[in-house]
MARLO-675021 format. One record per residue (C-alpha): residue number from 1; x, z, y. Coordinates in nm, 3 decimals. Layout:
<papas>
<papa NUM <X Z Y>> ...
</papas>
This chain:
<papas>
<papa 1 <-1.547 2.576 -0.752>> <papa 2 <-1.679 2.398 -1.058>> <papa 3 <-1.539 2.060 -1.145>> <papa 4 <-1.865 1.877 -1.066>> <papa 5 <-1.851 1.994 -0.705>> <papa 6 <-1.582 1.737 -0.630>> <papa 7 <-1.854 1.469 -0.612>> <papa 8 <-1.960 1.616 -0.279>> <papa 9 <-1.617 1.671 -0.129>> <papa 10 <-1.488 1.468 0.163>> <papa 11 <-1.184 1.252 0.102>> <papa 12 <-0.956 1.502 0.277>> <papa 13 <-1.075 1.785 0.049>> <papa 14 <-1.054 1.570 -0.264>> <papa 15 <-0.690 1.483 -0.197>> <papa 16 <-0.600 1.851 -0.147>> <papa 17 <-0.785 1.988 -0.450>> <papa 18 <-0.830 1.689 -0.680>> <papa 19 <-0.549 1.772 -0.921>> <papa 20 <-0.687 2.125 -0.967>> <papa 21 <-0.981 1.982 -1.162>> <papa 22 <-0.753 1.956 -1.465>> <papa 23 <-0.674 2.330 -1.460>> <papa 24 <-1.012 2.480 -1.363>> <papa 25 <-1.105 2.544 -1.726>> <papa 26 <-0.784 2.573 -1.933>> <papa 27 <-0.802 2.571 -2.310>> <papa 28 <-0.745 2.908 -2.480>> <papa 29 <-0.378 2.992 -2.519>> <papa 30 <-0.146 3.284 -2.568>> <papa 31 <-0.039 3.313 -2.204>> <papa 32 <-0.372 3.258 -2.028>> <papa 33 <-0.421 3.632 -1.987>> <papa 34 <-0.132 3.617 -1.740>> <papa 35 <-0.330 3.392 -1.505>> <papa 36 <-0.400 3.024 -1.451>> <papa 37 <-0.164 2.823 -1.226>> <papa 38 <-0.307 2.675 -0.909>> <papa 39 <-0.081 2.370 -0.947>> <papa 40 <-0.088 2.160 -1.262>> <papa 41 <0.226 2.214 -1.475>> <papa 42 <0.456 1.919 -1.548>> <papa 43 <0.403 1.802 -1.907>> <papa 44 <0.728 1.649 -2.027>> <papa 45 <0.633 1.610 -2.393>> <papa 46 <0.659 1.262 -2.543>> <papa 47 <0.412 1.339 -2.825>> <papa 48 <0.098 1.550 -2.867>> <papa 49 <-0.033 1.748 -3.165>> <papa 50 <-0.395 1.739 -3.283>> <papa 51 <-0.592 1.968 -3.514>> <papa 52 <-0.564 1.742 -3.819>> <papa 53 <-0.511 1.381 -3.925>> <papa 54 <-0.874 1.295 -3.858>> <papa 55 <-0.848 1.426 -3.501>> <papa 56 <-0.524 1.231 -3.454>> <papa 57 <-0.695 0.915 -3.574>> <papa 58 <-0.981 0.968 -3.329>> <papa 59 <-0.734 1.027 -3.046>> <papa 60 <-0.549 0.704 -3.130>> <papa 61 <-0.874 0.510 -3.114>> <papa 62 <-1.028 0.676 -2.808>> <papa 63 <-1.198 0.454 -2.551>> <papa 64 <-0.959 0.320 -2.288>> <papa 65 <-1.235 0.332 -2.027>> <papa 66 <-1.262 0.711 -2.047>> <papa 67 <-1.106 0.912 -1.765>> <papa 68 <-1.057 1.211 -1.999>> <papa 69 <-0.868 1.042 -2.282>> <papa 70 <-0.679 1.247 -2.545>> <papa 71 <-0.301 1.216 -2.549>> <papa 72 <-0.092 1.082 -2.836>> <papa 73 <0.231 0.931 -2.705>> <papa 74 <0.393 0.929 -2.360>> <papa 75 <0.385 0.549 -2.321>> <papa 76 <0.005 0.571 -2.333>> <papa 77 <-0.026 0.843 -2.070>> <papa 78 <0.019 1.212 -2.003>> <papa 79 <-0.185 1.488 -1.836>> <papa 80 <-0.010 1.455 -1.499>> <papa 81 <-0.063 1.080 -1.486>> <papa 82 <-0.426 1.117 -1.589>> <papa 83 <-0.486 1.368 -1.309>> <papa 84 <-0.333 1.127 -1.058>> <papa 85 <-0.545 0.841 -1.191>> <papa 86 <-0.862 1.047 -1.161>> <papa 87 <-0.793 1.155 -0.802>> <papa 88 <-0.705 0.802 -0.686>> <papa 89 <-1.006 0.656 -0.865>> <papa 90 <-1.237 0.899 -0.686>> <papa 91 <-1.061 0.838 -0.354>> <papa 92 <-1.124 0.463 -0.384>> <papa 93 <-1.472 0.506 -0.541>> <papa 94 <-1.373 0.323 -0.858>> <papa 95 <-1.467 0.368 -1.223>> <papa 96 <-1.107 0.446 -1.314>> <papa 97 <-0.743 0.379 -1.234>> <papa 98 <-0.419 0.285 -1.405>> <papa 99 <-0.099 0.442 -1.273>> <papa 100 <0.227 0.257 -1.339>> <papa 101 <0.600 0.285 -1.275>> <papa 102 <0.607 0.075 -0.955>> <papa 103 <0.395 -0.126 -0.716>> <papa 104 <0.517 -0.451 -0.874>> <papa 105 <0.417 -0.320 -1.219>> <papa 106 <0.070 -0.256 -1.078>> <papa 107 <0.049 -0.608 -0.934>> <papa 108 <0.165 -0.762 -1.262>> <papa 109 <-0.084 -0.559 -1.466>> <papa 110 <-0.372 -0.658 -1.238>> <papa 111 <-0.277 -1.025 -1.262>> <papa 112 <-0.232 -1.020 -1.640>> <papa 113 <-0.575 -0.861 -1.676>> <papa 114 <-0.748 -1.125 -1.463>> <papa 115 <-0.560 -1.451 -1.530>> <papa 116 <-0.547 -1.666 -1.842>> <papa 117 <-0.379 -2.005 -1.900>> <papa 118 <-0.549 -2.273 -1.692>> <papa 119 <-0.691 -2.027 -1.440>> <papa 120 <-0.665 -2.080 -1.066>> <papa 121 <-0.564 -1.804 -0.825>> <papa 122 <-0.617 -1.839 -0.451>> <papa 123 <-0.360 -1.633 -0.259>> <papa 124 <-0.346 -1.570 0.113>> <papa 125 <-0.024 -1.706 0.264>> <papa 126 <0.045 -1.379 0.449>> <papa 127 <0.154 -1.175 0.153>> <papa 128 <0.441 -0.969 0.018>> <papa 129 <0.727 -1.200 -0.078>> <papa 130 <0.786 -1.047 -0.420>> <papa 131 <0.421 -1.107 -0.511>> <papa 132 <0.468 -1.478 -0.441>> <papa 133 <0.790 -1.481 -0.641>> <papa 134 <0.614 -1.311 -0.933>> <papa 135 <0.338 -1.570 -0.928>> <papa 136 <0.574 -1.867 -0.912>> <papa 137 <0.832 -1.747 -1.162>> <papa 138 <0.614 -1.570 -1.420>> <papa 139 <0.257 -1.694 -1.393>> <papa 140 <0.301 -2.059 -1.296>> <papa 141 <0.498 -2.135 -1.617>> <papa 142 <0.208 -1.978 -1.808>> <papa 143 <-0.023 -2.251 -1.680>> <papa 144 <-0.171 -2.063 -1.384>> <papa 145 <-0.258 -2.282 -1.084>> <papa 146 <-0.147 -2.112 -0.762>> <papa 147 <-0.311 -2.215 -0.436>> <papa 148 <-0.182 -2.063 -0.112>> <papa 149 <-0.407 -2.075 0.193>> <papa 150 <-0.456 -1.884 0.517>> <papa 151 <-0.733 -1.639 0.431>> <papa 152 <-0.690 -1.428 0.745>> <papa 153 <-0.903 -1.659 0.959>> <papa 154 <-1.279 -1.714 0.999>> <papa 155 <-1.272 -2.017 0.768>> <papa 156 <-1.163 -1.809 0.466>> <papa 157 <-1.510 -1.813 0.302>> <papa 158 <-1.524 -2.193 0.332>> <papa 159 <-1.179 -2.220 0.172>> <papa 160 <-1.292 -2.003 -0.120>> <papa 161 <-1.606 -2.211 -0.172>> <papa 162 <-1.403 -2.533 -0.162>> <papa 163 <-1.126 -2.414 -0.397>> <papa 164 <-1.357 -2.234 -0.643>> <papa 165 <-1.077 -2.013 -0.781>> <papa 166 <-1.098 -1.773 -1.073>> <papa 167 <-0.919 -1.500 -0.876>> <papa 168 <-0.874 -1.434 -0.504>> <papa 169 <-0.573 -1.220 -0.404>> <papa 170 <-0.525 -1.076 -0.053>> <papa 171 <-0.380 -0.777 0.135>> <papa 172 <-0.582 -0.557 0.372>> <papa 173 <-0.307 -0.586 0.633>> <papa 174 <-0.054 -0.864 0.580>> <papa 175 <0.318 -0.808 0.535>> <papa 176 <0.487 -0.812 0.783>> <papa 177 <0.262 -0.955 1.058>> <papa 178 <-0.028 -0.710 1.000>> <papa 179 <-0.304 -0.970 1.003>> <papa 180 <-0.640 -0.826 0.902>> <papa 181 <-0.847 -0.948 0.607>> <papa 182 <-1.227 -0.958 0.643>> <papa 183 <-1.297 -0.781 0.314>> <papa 184 <-1.673 -0.829 0.313>> <papa 185 <-1.658 -1.200 0.397>> <papa 186 <-1.393 -1.260 0.129>> <papa 187 <-1.576 -1.067 -0.144>> <papa 188 <-1.911 -1.229 -0.062>> <papa 189 <-1.767 -1.581 -0.083>> <papa 190 <-1.584 -1.494 -0.406>> <papa 191 <-1.906 -1.373 -0.566>> <papa 192 <-2.069 -1.706 -0.481>> <papa 193 <-1.812 -1.890 -0.696>> <papa 194 <-1.788 -1.614 -0.960>> <papa 195 <-1.427 -1.527 -0.871>> <papa 196 <-1.264 -1.188 -0.924>> <papa 197 <-1.115 -1.025 -0.616>> <papa 198 <-0.790 -0.827 -0.591>> <papa 199 <-0.658 -0.660 -0.276>> <papa 200 <-0.327 -0.487 -0.214>> <papa 201 <-0.426 -0.202 0.017>> <papa 202 <-0.087 -0.029 0.038>> <papa 203 <-0.071 -0.048 0.419>> <papa 204 <-0.411 0.115 0.473>> <papa 205 <-0.451 0.368 0.188>> <papa 206 <-0.801 0.499 0.105>> <papa 207 <-0.784 0.703 0.428>> <papa 208 <-0.836 0.392 0.642>> <papa 209 <-1.052 0.169 0.421>> <papa 210 <-1.189 0.165 0.065>> <papa 211 <-1.209 -0.201 -0.043>> <papa 212 <-1.423 -0.144 -0.354>> <papa 213 <-1.703 -0.034 -0.119>> <papa 214 <-1.670 -0.377 0.044>> <papa 215 <-1.722 -0.563 -0.282>> <papa 216 <-1.373 -0.599 -0.427>> <papa 217 <-1.304 -0.571 -0.800>> <papa 218 <-0.950 -0.429 -0.802>> <papa 219 <-0.747 -0.236 -0.544>> <papa 220 <-0.368 -0.209 -0.573>> <papa 221 <-0.137 0.040 -0.404>> <papa 222 <0.236 0.072 -0.411>> <papa 223 <0.214 0.450 -0.434>> <papa 224 <0.587 0.458 -0.354>> <papa 225 <0.482 0.413 0.008>> <papa 226 <0.223 0.620 0.198>> <papa 227 <0.056 0.780 -0.104>> <papa 228 <0.381 0.949 -0.205>> <papa 229 <0.507 0.941 0.152>> <papa 230 <0.838 1.121 0.109>> <papa 231 <1.069 0.854 -0.028>> <papa 232 <1.137 1.036 -0.354>> <papa 233 <0.924 0.861 -0.616>> <papa 234 <0.832 0.504 -0.714>> <papa 235 <0.488 0.426 -0.856>> <papa 236 <0.198 0.183 -0.845>> <papa 237 <-0.174 0.210 -0.912>> <papa 238 <-0.465 -0.025 -0.975>> <papa 239 <-0.819 0.108 -0.923>> <papa 240 <-1.105 -0.084 -1.082>> <papa 241 <-1.471 -0.131 -1.000>> <papa 242 <-1.537 -0.258 -1.356>> <papa 243 <-1.499 -0.078 -1.689>> <papa 244 <-1.406 -0.404 -1.866>> <papa 245 <-1.111 -0.466 -1.633>> <papa 246 <-1.006 -0.102 -1.660>> <papa 247 <-0.987 -0.117 -2.041>> <papa 248 <-0.790 -0.441 -2.027>> <papa 249 <-0.539 -0.304 -1.778>> <papa 250 <-0.483 0.018 -1.970>> <papa 251 <-0.418 -0.178 -2.289>> <papa 252 <-0.170 -0.409 -2.116>> <papa 253 <0.002 -0.120 -1.936>> <papa 254 <0.069 0.052 -2.270>> <papa 255 <0.204 -0.269 -2.421>> <papa 256 <0.426 -0.336 -2.119>> <papa 257 <0.570 0.015 -2.137>> <papa 258 <0.519 0.067 -1.764>> <papa 259 <0.386 0.424 -1.783>> <papa 260 <0.466 0.661 -1.499>> <papa 261 <0.662 0.974 -1.588>> <papa 262 <0.507 1.322 -1.553>> <papa 263 <0.752 1.423 -1.281>> <papa 264 <0.675 1.121 -1.058>> <papa 265 <0.304 1.182 -1.112>> <papa 266 <0.351 1.541 -0.998>> <papa 267 <0.539 1.434 -0.684>> <papa 268 <0.274 1.181 -0.587>> <papa 269 <-0.008 1.428 -0.644>> <papa 270 <0.178 1.661 -0.411>> <papa 271 <0.211 1.383 -0.154>> <papa 272 <-0.161 1.309 -0.168>> <papa 273 <-0.242 1.656 -0.036>> <papa 274 <-0.109 1.569 0.311>> <papa 275 <-0.193 1.197 0.314>> <papa 276 <-0.483 1.219 0.565>> <papa 277 <-0.274 1.426 0.807>> <papa 278 <0.021 1.190 0.774>> <papa 279 <-0.192 0.879 0.823>> <papa 280 <-0.335 1.026 1.144>> <papa 281 <0.017 1.069 1.280>> <papa 282 <0.148 0.736 1.148>> <papa 283 <-0.136 0.551 1.319>> <papa 284 <-0.111 0.740 1.649>> <papa 285 <0.265 0.687 1.667>> <papa 286 <0.241 0.317 1.577>> <papa 287 <-0.006 0.255 1.860>> <papa 288 <0.220 0.428 2.115>> <papa 289 <0.522 0.235 1.990>> <papa 290 <0.333 -0.096 2.001>> <papa 291 <0.238 -0.038 2.366>> <papa 292 <0.597 0.049 2.453>> <papa 293 <0.744 -0.256 2.283>> <papa 294 <0.483 -0.480 2.443>> <papa 295 <0.629 -0.393 2.783>> <papa 296 <0.995 -0.422 2.686>> <papa 297 <1.187 -0.720 2.836>> <papa 298 <1.386 -0.779 2.515>> <papa 299 <1.069 -0.817 2.307>> <papa 300 <0.886 -1.149 2.290>> <papa 301 <0.576 -1.043 2.097>> <papa 302 <0.424 -0.744 1.920>> <papa 303 <0.198 -0.766 1.616>> <papa 304 <-0.034 -0.468 1.580>> <papa 305 <-0.414 -0.475 1.532>> <papa 306 <-0.455 -0.169 1.751>> <papa 307 <-0.359 -0.371 2.058>> <papa 308 <-0.653 -0.507 2.254>> <papa 309 <-0.500 -0.855 2.267>> <papa 310 <-0.451 -0.879 1.891>> <papa 311 <-0.674 -1.167 1.775>> <papa 312 <-0.831 -0.950 1.505>> <papa 313 <-0.862 -0.628 1.704>> <papa 314 <-1.243 -0.632 1.681>> <papa 315 <-1.236 -0.687 1.304>> <papa 316 <-0.982 -0.409 1.258>> <papa 317 <-1.192 -0.174 1.472>> <papa 318 <-1.495 -0.248 1.255>> <papa 319 <-1.318 -0.238 0.918>> <papa 320 <-1.076 0.054 0.949>> <papa 321 <-1.130 0.423 1.020>> <papa 322 <-1.217 0.469 1.387>> <papa 323 <-0.907 0.471 1.607>> <papa 324 <-0.674 0.409 1.311>> <papa 325 <-0.493 0.076 1.282>> <papa 326 <-0.220 0.159 1.035>> <papa 327 <0.138 0.277 1.066>> <papa 328 <0.299 -0.068 1.036>> <papa 329 <0.376 -0.306 1.319>> <papa 330 <0.605 -0.603 1.369>> <papa 331 <0.772 -0.746 1.677>> <papa 332 <0.984 -1.045 1.771>> <papa 333 <1.302 -1.022 1.970>> <papa 334 <1.336 -1.271 2.250>> <papa 335 <1.673 -1.360 2.102>> <papa 336 <1.548 -1.534 1.790>> <papa 337 <1.853 -1.488 1.570>> <papa 338 <1.958 -1.294 1.264>> <papa 339 <2.262 -1.169 1.454>> <papa 340 <2.040 -1.013 1.722>> <papa 341 <1.823 -0.847 1.457>> <papa 342 <2.133 -0.707 1.288>> <papa 343 <2.275 -0.575 1.620>> <papa 344 <1.946 -0.400 1.686>> <papa 345 <1.929 -0.243 1.340>> <papa 346 <2.294 -0.134 1.344>> <papa 347 <2.236 0.046 1.675>> <papa 348 <1.950 0.262 1.548>> <papa 349 <2.023 0.633 1.518>> <papa 350 <1.687 0.786 1.422>> <papa 351 <1.490 0.504 1.262>> <papa 352 <1.622 0.413 0.918>> <papa 353 <1.716 0.050 0.846>> <papa 354 <1.586 0.033 0.488>> <papa 355 <1.382 -0.201 0.268>> <papa 356 <1.075 0.021 0.233>> <papa 357 <0.794 0.170 0.440>> <papa 358 <0.536 0.445 0.454>> <papa 359 <0.767 0.747 0.444>> <papa 360 <0.759 1.039 0.687>> <papa 361 <1.069 0.892 0.855>> <papa 362 <1.044 0.587 1.080>> <papa 363 <1.186 0.283 0.905>> <papa 364 <1.287 -0.062 1.024>> <papa 365 <1.341 -0.369 0.809>> <papa 366 <1.429 -0.735 0.852>> <papa 367 <1.191 -0.946 0.634>> <papa 368 <1.446 -1.216 0.531>> <papa 369 <1.657 -0.949 0.358>> <papa 370 <1.375 -0.721 0.241>> <papa 371 <1.006 -0.805 0.192>> <papa 372 <1.065 -1.182 0.202>> <papa 373 <1.406 -1.204 0.042>> <papa 374 <1.408 -1.508 -0.185>> <papa 375 <1.144 -1.687 0.023>> <papa 376 <1.287 -1.997 0.191>> <papa 377 <1.332 -2.013 0.568>> <papa 378 <1.078 -2.295 0.582>> <papa 379 <0.818 -2.087 0.400>> <papa 380 <0.883 -1.790 0.629>> <papa 381 <0.847 -2.008 0.938>> <papa 382 <0.521 -2.151 0.802>> <papa 383 <0.390 -1.796 0.763>> <papa 384 <0.496 -1.715 1.121>> <papa 385 <0.791 -1.493 1.025>> <papa 386 <1.062 -1.590 1.270>> <papa 387 <1.435 -1.516 1.261>> <papa 388 <1.381 -1.253 1.530>> <papa 389 <1.099 -1.070 1.348>> <papa 390 <1.141 -0.696 1.282>> <papa 391 <0.901 -0.481 1.078>> <papa 392 <0.864 -0.117 1.181>> <papa 393 <0.703 0.163 0.982>> <papa 394 <0.618 0.441 1.226>> <papa 395 <0.708 0.783 1.089>> <papa 396 <0.562 1.120 1.180>> <papa 397 <0.846 1.232 1.409>> <papa 398 <0.785 1.306 1.777>> <papa 399 <0.689 0.965 1.912>> <papa 400 <0.906 0.998 2.223>> <papa 401 <1.212 1.041 2.001>> <papa 402 <1.120 0.726 1.808>> <papa 403 <1.069 0.528 2.129>> <papa 404 <1.395 0.648 2.278>> <papa 405 <1.581 0.537 1.966>> <papa 406 <1.420 0.195 1.983>> <papa 407 <1.505 0.173 2.352>> <papa 408 <1.873 0.251 2.305>> <papa 409 <1.895 0.006 2.013>> <papa 410 <1.743 -0.268 2.231>> <papa 411 <2.001 -0.198 2.502>> <papa 412 <2.240 -0.464 2.374>> <papa 413 <1.971 -0.728 2.327>> <papa 414 <1.964 -0.963 2.626>> <papa 415 <1.646 -1.093 2.784>> <papa 416 <1.575 -1.460 2.845>> <papa 417 <1.695 -1.412 3.203>> <papa 418 <2.033 -1.294 3.075>> <papa 419 <1.977 -0.940 3.201>> <papa 420 <2.095 -0.660 2.978>> <papa 421 <1.839 -0.388 2.915>> <papa 422 <1.987 -0.051 2.997>> <papa 423 <1.878 0.288 2.876>> <papa 424 <1.764 0.372 3.229>> <papa 425 <1.548 0.061 3.237>> <papa 426 <1.405 0.142 2.896>> <papa 427 <1.329 0.496 3.006>> <papa 428 <1.149 0.357 3.311>> <papa 429 <0.932 0.148 3.080>> <papa 430 <0.856 0.456 2.873>> <papa 431 <0.766 0.665 3.178>> <papa 432 <0.547 0.386 3.319>> <papa 433 <0.361 0.363 2.990>> <papa 434 <0.316 0.742 2.973>> <papa 435 <0.176 0.744 3.325>> <papa 436 <-0.070 0.464 3.243>> <papa 437 <-0.204 0.668 2.949>> <papa 438 <-0.243 0.990 3.144>> 
</papas>
């Protein structure tokens, strides 16, 4: 296929073949008679030669908005990173992307490119804890006014109009309580007050929703999570709807020295090839797990937008890919205590108790020591994150194995009636749920 054909590919095809665009028409070289690789090689060089000094000068001064920039020095990019940027930009329907060494580097770059001293940023209160810490510790001392409001409700547009911020920052699905953001309502209200919009869409990936198509200016992903998907590489990306923001971010990224290495870029490109398949399984498993936990006597409440009683189920059904509500859910133990959460996590045998998400393995975390470490107990309570809250990232294992592991880990957690939940009782819950779905 010719390179231009990719404009007509579906997202699934683009993610499988997108990196091949860079090797469809290789430049002449001594070994090309031996054949062209079907997978892009890993370019480990830190510097790049050009035909002469004039060509080097032109390369040094090439436009930062171009998605086919020449290479000079590794801190400014490499062929593997550029391929990854191009695929992710097309996946999110942007004008270009900037790939960086971590999700936090991506968040910082997006904020630096959109905020200046005296600016006001309106942030939804249901947000990744480290993002709040970054804002308070780095940007507030720079003279940035930080306003935190609940932007997950129907009054979000009115809040934006009243605050008149310079930047609005949200997440498609909140961390960890998976509240849903009304992307179109937020972006429309932001345009009314001439505010830039940034969304962290790590939980949904471009497979579930593409926020730029809903009017957002910048989309951020921690590519460490679903986009890579295998727990073996850390990266972040910002995709832009505007060339001016893209140029600014690329300039700042080079100055910050946050470039992604060729090897990590290669791993993430490899992960992208199976992202749609993985997201299908993550979402299907999360829905089954949510239904199981909802019926378990040791569980007080389950947060998952795929459940019919979730307050934003209708919005999620309209916004996200049909039948797909994400692979993340949260639940509260009836025993609202850190000790109960720790007993549960220590008893897991299949699900991994780690401070990450989005890998092929199922993973469980406790927000006070992971996503919201450093956030005070009062702030967590205000956001609805209780001491008994557990976040679960559904993997792609057989869902019955995941549920059985959760059931045996809940065995030692007592219900409000003081009855201990046995494995037999948990299995009965599982069988009853299976029968109801038949």
